[in-house]
C-alpha positions in Angstrom: -99.9 -40.3 95.8 -98.2 -42.9 93.6 -96.9 -46.1 95.3 -93.8 -48.0 94.3 -93.6 -51.5 95.7 -90.3 -53.4 95.9 -90.9 -57.1 96.2 -88.5 -60.1 96.2 -88.9 -63.4 94.4 -87.8 -65.6 97.4 -86.6 -65.3 101.0 -83.0 -66.3 100.1 -80.4 -64.2 101.7 -79.2 -62.7 98.4 -82.8 -61.7 97.4 -83.4 -60.2 100.8 -80.2 -58.2 100.6 -80.9 -56.9 97.1 -84.5 -56.2 98.1 -83.4 -53.8 100.9 -80.7 -52.2 98.6 -83.2 -51.6 95.8 -85.8 -50.2 98.2 -83.2 -47.8 99.7 -81.8 -46.7 96.3 -85.3 -46.0 95.1 -86.2 -44.2 98.4 -83.1 -42.0 98.1 -84.0 -41.0 94.5 -87.5 -40.0 95.5 -86.2 -38.1 98.5 -83.6 -36.4 96.3 -86.1 -35.2 93.8 -88.7 -34.1 96.4 -86.5 -32.7 99.2 -82.9 -32.8 97.9 -79.8 -33.6 99.9 -77.3 -31.2 101.4 -74.1 -31.4 103.5 -72.9 -28.5 105.5 -69.2 -27.9 105.9 -67.8 -25.6 108.6 -64.4 -23.9 108.2 -62.1 -23.1 111.1 -58.8 -21.3 110.8 -57.3 -17.8 110.8 -57.9 -16.1 107.5 -59.9 -19.0 106.1 -62.3 -17.7 103.4 -64.7 -19.2 101.0 -66.4 -17.5 98.1 -68.4 -18.3 95.0 -66.8 -17.6 91.7 -69.8 -18.0 89.4 -70.7 -21.6 90.2 -67.2 -22.5 91.4 -66.1 -22.5 95.0 -62.9 -20.7 95.9 -61.2 -21.7 99.2 -58.5 -19.8 100.9 -57.4 -22.1 103.7 -53.9 -21.1 104.6 -52.2 -22.8 101.6 -49.9 -20.8 99.3 -52.7 -20.6 96.7 -56.5 -20.5 96.6 -58.2 -23.8 95.8 -60.9 -23.8 93.1 -63.5 -26.5 93.1 -65.9 -26.9 90.2 -69.3 -28.4 91.1 -70.1 -31.9 89.8 -73.1 -32.3 87.6 -76.3 -31.4 89.6 -74.4 -29.8 92.5 -74.8 -26.2 93.8 -72.7 -24.5 96.4 -73.7 -21.8 98.8 -71.5 -19.8 101.2 -72.6 -17.9 104.2 -70.8 -16.4 107.2 -71.4 -18.0 110.6 -72.7 -15.0 112.7 -71.0 -16.2 115.8 -67.5 -17.3 114.7 -67.4 -15.1 111.5 -66.2 -18.3 109.7 -67.5 -19.4 106.3 -70.1 -22.2 106.1 -70.3 -24.0 102.8 -73.4 -25.9 101.7 -73.2 -28.6 99.1 -76.7 -29.4 97.7 -78.1 -31.7 95.0 -80.6 -34.4 94.3 -78.2 -37.4 94.1 -77.3 -38.4 97.7 -74.1 -40.1 96.6 -72.8 -37.2 94.5 -73.5 -34.7 97.3 -71.4 -37.0 99.6 -68.5 -37.3 97.1 -68.4 -33.6 96.4 -68.4 -32.8 100.2 -65.6 -35.3 100.8 -63.6 -33.6 98.1 -64.0 -30.2 99.7 -63.1 -31.6 103.2 -60.0 -33.2 101.8 -58.5 -29.8 100.9 -58.0 -29.2 104.6 -59.2 -32.0 106.9 -59.7 -30.9 110.5 -56.5 -31.3 112.5 -56.9 -32.9 116.0 -55.1 -30.2 118.0 -56.4 -26.8 117.3 -59.3 -28.2 115.3 -58.3 -26.1 112.3 -59.7 -27.2 108.9 -62.9 -28.1 107.1 -65.3 -30.4 108.9 -68.9 -31.6 108.4 -71.3 -29.7 110.6 -72.2 -33.0 112.4 -68.5 -34.1 112.9 
């Protein structure tokens, strides 16, 4: 396949740092286009529901009103039911690693997990 080389002009600290940064950014772009990125969010709470409304995500998480989230450019949501807990699992997918992260953080912020009963929206690896 094609090879992209990232080289630096000198071994100065600043050049070394930018070299690593550039390599990582490039690597993330290539990975995004080939594999894509996704974050998985688990919802825990009595009566918590999530559903797709067209492309938009609708969350019912014990607030007085449903929360509607519109996907950012290049982001797609999916919602499935956890077969064990019967709770919704939301997937945020896209090719830009940073945007996937921002969108996921926005969803989690609607109802961050609380430390006692663990109710709320958490990342699958959290």
